[in-house]
N, C-alpha and C positions, 0 to 999 in steps of 0.2 A: 299162805292164808292171809297175811297182812295185805298183800297186793290186792286180793279179791275184796277184802273188807274195805279197802280204801276207794273202791270204785263208786261212782254215783249209783243210786238205788237201782234204776232200770238196767244199767249195765251189769251190776252185781247179780241181779236176779237172772238175767239172760245167761251170764257166765255159769252160775250154779245150775241152771237148767241144762246147759250144754254138758257140764261135767256129769250130771245125773244120767243124761242120755248116753254119754260115752260109757259109763259104768254099766248101764243096762244092756248094752250090746254084748258084753262079756258075761252077763248073768245067765245062770241056768234057768232063770225065771223070766227071761226077756219077753216071752209071749204073754205074760200076765200084766195087764195094764197097771195094776197097783205097784209093780216093781219100779215104776218110774213116775212118781207124782211130780208134776211140774206146776210152777206158779205162773199164772197167766193174768194179765190186766183184766179186771172185771168187765171193762168195756168190750173186750173181745169174746165174752161168754154170753151167749144168747139162749133164752129159754126156748124149748121146743113149743110147737103150737098144738101139741096133742097130749099134754100131760093128763093122764086119766084119773088122777086122785086129787083130792082137795084136803086141806088141813084146816080144822076149826081154829078160830082165833086163840083159844087157850093153849092149843098145841103149838101154834106158831110162836106164842110168847115163851112157852117152855123150850122150844128149839132155840130161840134167840138167847135165852138165859143159859142154856147148855153150851152153846158155842161161845158166848161171852165168858163163861166161867171156866170151861174145860178146853176151849180151843176147838179147831176143826179136828175131829178124831176120825172122820171119814172124808176122803176127797169127793168132789163132785165128779161123777162119771160123765164124760163128754165125748163127742165125735168131732174130729178135726174137719171143718168145712171150709178149708182154705185159710183165709185170714181170720175167721171166727171159729169158735167152738160151740157146738150145739149141745145143750144139756140132754143127757139120756136118763140119768138118775141123779137126784139131788136138786130137783127144781126148787124146793123150799130152802135148802142150804144155800143155793145160789141167791135167792131172794134175801136171806138174812145177811149174807156177805156183802150185798149191794145196798140194802136198805137200813141196816143197823149202823148208825154213825160210829158207835164204839168199836164194833167189829171191823168196819171198813177202814177206820183210822189205824187200828192195830195191825191190819194186814196191808197197809199202805196201798189200798185199792187193788190188791191182787187176790186171786182165788186159787185154791189147790185143786188140780185136776188129775184124774186118772183117765187117760185117753184110750178109748176102746179101739180095737183093731181097725186099721184103715180100710179093710175089705167090706165094711158096713156101708156100702154106697147106696143100697136100696133103702128108701125111707121106711118101708115095711119091716125090714130087719131091725131098724132102730126103734120103731114103735114096739115091736115084739120084745126087744131088750128092755125097754122102759117098763112094759107090763110085767115081765119076769122080775125085775128089780122091785117093783112096787108090791107084787104079791109076796115076795120074800120078806120085804120090810113090813108089810101089813101083818103077816103071821107072826113075825118076831115082836112087833109092837103089841099085838094082841096078847101074846104070852107074857110080855113084860108088865102090862097093865094088870093082868090077873095075879102076878107075883106081888105087885105093890099092894 
């Protein structure tokens, strides 16, 4: 571990991502994207051009506060588009990770990604996945607000 810890940041992150990926190949949960969260430079993560939901400014402030105080508790769901990763779910977490100076600095310019299965080559499949994630999130958020 001392050898990994002594590497420059970018090499350390790449090495840890490779170790995570190697462990994931032996995992009984290897088909689950969340089984191998990887850290990717924020510059390689691009927003999709079809995000169907919007967040009001107070909720964006709350999301930034949440991530600043509690850290990223959910990775951004993305699709590997070659050298870039396209956001499928977590459009607003992606924004906070890039736009909040406090969060960006703490994460050294990296973002946590759960990469969906590589067979999502059709844009329509990714749009459908985004809608499914947003519907799930909207119903969860709605229940959470009623509880509060």
